[in-house]
N, C-alpha and C positions, 0 to 999 in steps of 0.2 A: 504494500500500500504506500502511495506517495502522492499527497495532495499539494506538494510544493509547486508554486507558480514558476519559480526560477528553473526548476527541472523541466517543466513543460515547455517553457520558452526556449531553453537550451536545446531541447530535442527538436523543436520547430526550426531553430536556426541551423542545426546540423543537417536536418533533412533538406532544407533549401540549398545550403552550401554544397553538400555532397552531390545533389542533383545537378548543380551547375558545373562543378569541377571534378566530377567523378573519375575522369581519366588521369588527372594530374595530382589530385589531392588524396593521399592515403590516410592521413589522419589530421585532425584539426589541432591547432595550438590550444593551450589552456587559456581559453577566453573567459571573461567575467560577465555575468549578468547581475546588475545591481541597481539600486535606486539612484537616479541622477541628483546632482546637487541642488537643482532648482526645479520646483514643482511644474513650471510651465514647459519644461523640456519633455515631460511625459512621466509615465509610471515606472518604467525600467529603461536601462541603457546597456549596451554592450560595446566592448572595445575591439571586437573581432576584425573589422576592416583595417584598423591600424596594424594589428598583429599579422594579418595576411599580407599586407603591403610590405612589411619588413622582410617577410619570407620570400615573396615572389618578385619584389621590385616594382610592382604596379602601383599607381597612385591610389591612395586610400579612398578618394572620392569616387572613382570609377567602380572600385570593388563594392563600396558602400551602397551606391545607387543600384547595382545589380542585385545585391542581397535584399535591399529594402523593397525592390519590386517584387521579389519572390515572397517575402514575408507579408506584404500587404494583402495577399490573397488568403492568408490564414484567418480563420473566423475569430480567433481569440484577440486579434488586434483591431482597433478602430483607427489608429494612425501610426504610420511608420515613416520616420524621417532620418536621412543622413545628417550628421552634424560634424563639422570640421573640429579637430584635425583627423578623426578616424573613428567616430562613434555612430551608432544607430540608436535613436531614441524611439521608444515603443510605448504606446498607450493601449491599455487593455480595453476590450469592447465592453459596453454596458451589458450585453447579453451574457458574456462570460462571468462578469461580476455578480449578476443576479442568479445565474445557475450555481455559482459558488455559495452564495448566501443560502440557497435552498439545501445545498449539501451540508452546510454547517448545522442547520436545524435538524436535518435527518440523522446525521452521524454523531452530533454532539461532541463529547470528548474524544471520540474515535477519529474526528477530523484531523487531529494532530498525532495520530498513531502511525508509525512507520514500520517497515519490515527490514530496515537496513541491518539491524543486528542479527537477524536470522536465528534468534534464540541462543546466540553464543553468550557465554557467561563472562561477566566483568565484575571484578572485585573493587570496591571503593573503601579504602582505609582512611579514616579521618578522626579528628580530635586526638585520640590516643595520648591524652595528657597523662603525665606521670602521676601516680596516686599518692602525691605528697601534699595535697591541699585541694580546696574547692576549685571548680572551674571558674576562670575569669572571663572577661569580655572577649579577649582574643580567641579563647576556645569557642566562644559563642559564634564568632565569625566562621571558624572552621566547621562547626556543626551545621550552620545554615548553608554554607557552601557545599559541603560534602553531601548533605541530604538532598539539596536541590539538584546537584549533578547526578546523583543516583536516580532520582525521580525522572529527570530529563532523559537519561540513558534508557530507562525503562520504556519511555515513550518511543524511542528509536528502535525498539524491538530486541534489546539485550535483556538477558536474565541477570539481574544485579544482586550482588551480595555485599552487605555492609559489614565492616569489621572494625573492631577497636582493639588496638595492641596495648597490653598492660605491662609496663616495666615494673614487675613486682619483686625483683631481686636486685642485688648490687649495693654499692656504697651509699647511694642516696637513701635507700630504704633503711639501711643500718643507722644512718644519721637521723632519719625521721623517728625510728624506734627509740633511739637514745634521747631525742628531744621529748618524746612522749613520756619516757621514764622519768625524766627530770621534772616535767609538769606534774606527774603523779606524786612525786616526792615533795614538790612545792605545796601541793594541796594538803599534804600531811604535815606541813609546817617546817619542812627541812629547808635550810638556807643553801640552796644550790642555784646556779645560773645556767641558762642555756648557752652552750658554747658558741663561738663566733660562726662556725660553719653549720650550726643547727638550724632548725626551723622554729620560727618565733611567733607564728600566727596564733591568734586567739582561738581559732578552731581546734587547736590541739588541747586547750584547756577543757573544752567540752568533751572531747574524746577521752581525755585523762579521767574525767569524772565517771564516764561510762565504764572505762577499763577498771577503775577502782572497784566498781560495783560488781562487775561480771567476772573478773579474774582474781584468783587467789594467789597473789604474788608475795612471797615472803622476802623481807628485807635482806636476809642473809644469802639469798640466791646470787650467784655470780652473773656478770654480764653475759657470759657465754650461754647461759640458760634463759635469762630474761629477754635479751634482745631478739632472738628468733621467735619467741612467743609473742612479744609485742609487735614484731614486724608483721606477722600474719594478721594480728588483730587490727592494727592501724590501717593496713592496706584494705582490709575488708570494710572497715568503717567508712573510710574515705570513698571507696568505690560505691558504697550504698548511696552516699550523697551525690556522687557523679551520675549514677544511674537515674536517681530521682530528678536531678536537674535536666538531664537529657530527655527523660520521659516527658517532663513538663514542657520542654522545648519542642516536643513532637518528633524526637529522633530515637529510633530503635535499631538495634543491630541484630544481624543474623548470627554473629559469633563474637565473643570476647576471648581473644587469644592472649594467653599469659606467657611472658618471657620464660618463666620457669619450666614451661612445657618443653622448650628447646633442650633443656638439660635432662629432664626426666626421660625424654624419648630419644636421647643421644643424637638429636638432629644437629646440634652444634658440632660435635666431634666428627660426625659423618661429613658435614659440609667442609670443615677444615681439612679433613683427609682428602676430599675431592680437590680442593685448592692446592694441597701439597703435591698431589699427583701431577698437577699442571705446572709445578715449579713456581708457585706464587707465594709461598710461605718460607720463612727462614727464621732461625733463632740468632739473637744477638744480645749480649749483655744480660743474659738471663730472661729476656722477654721474647715473645713470639711476634713476628712482624709480617705484614702483608706488603707485597711488592707493588704498592700503588704507582710508583715511578715507572714501572714497566708497562702499565696499561693507560696511564694518563701523563702526558708530557707536562713537565714542570711541577708535578705533585711529589710531595715527600712520602716516603713509606710510612705506614701507620701501624701502631701497636694493636695487636689482637688480644694478647695475654700479657699482663704486667709481670714484673719480677715476683710479686707476692702471690702469683697464681690466679689472680682475679682476671676474668675476661672483660674486655671493654664493651661498650655499647655497640661499637662498630662490628665486633665479632658477632654479637647477638643479631644485629640488623642484617648482616650477611646471611646468617642461618635462617632468619625469619623470611627474608625475600626468596631464598631458595625454597623454603616451604610453600610460600604463596604461589610462586611461579610453577612449581612442579604439580600443583593441584589441577593444572590444566585450564586456568582462566585464559580467555582470549586476550584480555588486557587487565593489568593491575594498575589502579590509580591510587597514588599516595598524595595526601594533602598535608603539607608541612608549613610550619611557621617560618618567618623570615630568618630566624636565628639558625635554621638548618640549611640555608642556601648553599653553603660550602660543601655540604654532604652530597648534594645532587649528583655531581659528576662521578663521585666514588661509587655510589650505589648503582648507578647506571652502568658504570664500567664493570662492576662485579657481575651484574646480570648478564652482560655480554660475554664475559669469560666463562660463565657457567653454561653458556650455550643457548641463551634465549634471544629472540629477535629484538632489535633495538626498540621497536614500537610496542613491545609487550609490556613495558613499564613506562608509565607517564607520571611525572611528579609535578604537582602544582604548588607553588609557593604563594602564601598569602601574607600581606603586609600588616603592620601593626594597626591597632585601633586606638584612637585617642577620644576619650569621653570629654565632651565640652560641658562645663557647668561653671559659669562665672569665670572662665579662663583658667581654671585650676586643672592641672594635669596630675593624674594619679599613677604612681608606679605600679607595675604588674609583677613585683617580686614575690613569688610564693613563699620563699624562705623568710623574708622579712615580714610577711603578713600584711603588706601595704598594697591592697588592690581592691577593685570593685568586682565582686563576684557576679557570675552569670545570674545567680538566684536574685541578687539585689537588683540587677538590671531588669529582670522579668517582673519583679515586684513593682518596679517603678513605671515601666513603659508597656509591659505585656509582650506576649510571644509574637503577635503579628507585626507590630512596629519594629521589634528587634530584628526579626528575620528580614523584613523589607529593607531596613537600613543597612544591615550587614551585606545584603545582596545588591545594593544600589551602585556599587562601584566595582570595577575590575579587581580581581583578587590581588593583582600585582601593584595596586595603587594603595597608598596610605588612606585610611578611612577616618575622617572626623565625624564622630557620632554625636549629634546635637540632642541631648536628652530632653530639653524643653520643647524643641520642635517635634520630637517623636510623640509627645503627649498631647499636642494641640489637636482639637477637633475642628480644624479649619482646612481650607484648600491648600494652605502652605505645606501641610504635612502630606507627603506623597502617598503614604499608605492609606490615610484617611480619604484622600482625593479619589483613589482607585476604588476602595471599598464603598465609598458613598455613591459612585457611579453605579455599581452593582445593586446596592440597596435602593437607589432611586428608580432603577428599571423595574425591580421587583414591586415597588410601590405603584408604578404606572400600570403594570400588568394586573395587579390586584384591583385597582380602580376600574380598569377596563372590564374585568370579569364581573364586578358588581353592577356595571351598566349593561351587562349582557353582550359585551364585545369580546370575543375570544380570539386568541391567536390562530389564524387559519392554517389549514393543511398546506404543505409546500406545493402540492399540485393545483391548489385552488387560488392561491394568493396572486394578485395582480401587481407584480413588482415594477411594471412599466410606469407606475405612478410615482416611483422614487426618482425624481428628476433634478433635485436641487444639488448644488456643489457639496453641501454638507453631508447629504446622504451618500453621494458617490465617494467622498473621502472615507466615510465609515466602511463602505463596502470594500474599497480597495485595501484598507488596513486589515479587515477581516480576511480577505483573500490571501494576504501575504503572511498570515499567522503561521501556517505550517513551515514556511521558510525560516521564520524566527526560531521555532522550536528545533528544527533540524540543525541549523547552524549553531545555536547555543549548545546543543547536545554534542555535536561533532567536535566543537572547539572547547568544550567544557567551560563555557562562559555564561553562567546563568544571569549575570548582570544585564545582559541584553534583554531579558524577559521583563525585568522591572522597568526598563526604559520603554519597551513596547506597551506595557500596561499603562504607564503615564500618558503615552501618546494617544492610545485609544480612549482612555478616560477623558482626556482633554477634547478629543473630537466629539465624543458623546455629549459632554457638558455644553459645548459650543452649539451643537445641533439642537439640543433641548432648549437653549435660550432663544433660538431663532424660529423654531417650528413647534406647533402643537402636535402631539402624537395622537390624542383622541380628538377628532374633529367632527364636524357635521357631515362630512363625507365618509360614510361607513367603509367604502372600499379603500380609500386613502388611509383611514385609521388602521385597517387590517394590514396594509403594506408596511406602515411605520411600526406597528406592533411586532410584525415579523422581523423587521430590521433590528429593533432593540432587543428582541429575544435572542437574536444571533450575537449581539454585543454582550449580553448577559452570559451566554454560553462560553464565549472565548475568555472573558474576564475570569469567570469561575475556574475554567480549565487551567489557565496560566497561574492563578493564585494557588491552585492545587499542586502544580509542579513545584512551586516555591515553598509549599508547606504553610500557606497562609489561608485563613478562613475567608469565605465569601458571604458576609452577613446579608440577610434579606431585609433587615430593619436596622436603622441606626438612629 
């Protein structure tokens, strides 16, 4: 299934061009079909004449005129024009737009369903915050991003698995357990201080109180016995809060994968043996090293096992990615914070030397989030305990606003999150603006039904009555919706969908201020009700992909 207009237009162009140059042209260059910069130029534009002229030496205008002549006979176009220096501008026919409108109402959310994925499995691993404290707003951005990408890939026909990787062992967990032990002793009145490298957040005080009630720890026990016990306890307690926050945020996982599994199942040792067979591991100064320099130019070799026998996170990450990739996923998508950007070439190089295709692993880096409130910036240091948690953010602005704001910018752009704007019930707030469009349409449809005017069947409605520029703009935006979903999914860029939602909400609000939907003309009322029903369907569909509700009343 593929309702994308650009694919339809590309195929029409290919058919015309190949019928003209079938003897000389074996394959077309990679040409683009996209929206032109100015509305008066048309609905879509292609750069094919320019590309063909550079290949064959002919003037782009002569090529463009020939192709335009052929395309003008296609029913989907109402106007086809060559534009210097080498473009063809295309306007879609009203009959095509109205047929598409009927298709939307018939197919509803299936209008944006594709078969591109062919049922192949894709894994999306996201958030994966260390269980050393509550989730903060940066993790919220990762959660919104990963969940929206997973939903979008599902629309493209992939079978999507969501996974959370839990670093439940290692030096940081030991420091966390020691910090908890100190908090428990402080509660009992002992004069002890959290060490400089410990975790100081107040959340540990609450966990310490619970631990004191549930665990029977005797003071004379040595650290060797106390720390492992507290390690398991504190990880479990923090993970409970993490799961609760993510559940409240609407994010659920198919699997929680624990780093400790790599040791229990000997996956780490097997992966290192495989790398050793490839000559990529050596020992030096009592440590085990990976020959990063042999697979990445200019990179230094990296430690896999320290002198004290502890394995590094790099070693675990190699074994984890080997585990993920060998499960047979068509593609594995990792979503990491900006502090991991230096890690990207190393992990991709490891995947390659382990024998996996370069495109089997896709890593997305998301940039930092700055919360704006009176100009004050808040540090996100889990160890120091100075951060605004995701829970606090949800308490203040709610799930819908948080998700929309997190997804409003490209993941590789820094995000300023305006808390006051996110709470406003005015058109200034983009999520309110979009949701209000949906609620307003629902209100109009309810009013029409009370007056005995029902949205007609697609086969009976007379859409030829939709003749105003505002109505055509809405129909064009709706027709291009599948292209938005397809491109956002293929490029793993859900921020394009928030942009589209704001655009169609704006078009609807403008239409509504200029035209009555329920009029004295029953047939015109039916046509306009049909139009706004389609707008309602596409807004709800996209909000669903983003994990945001589509309220019927506001």
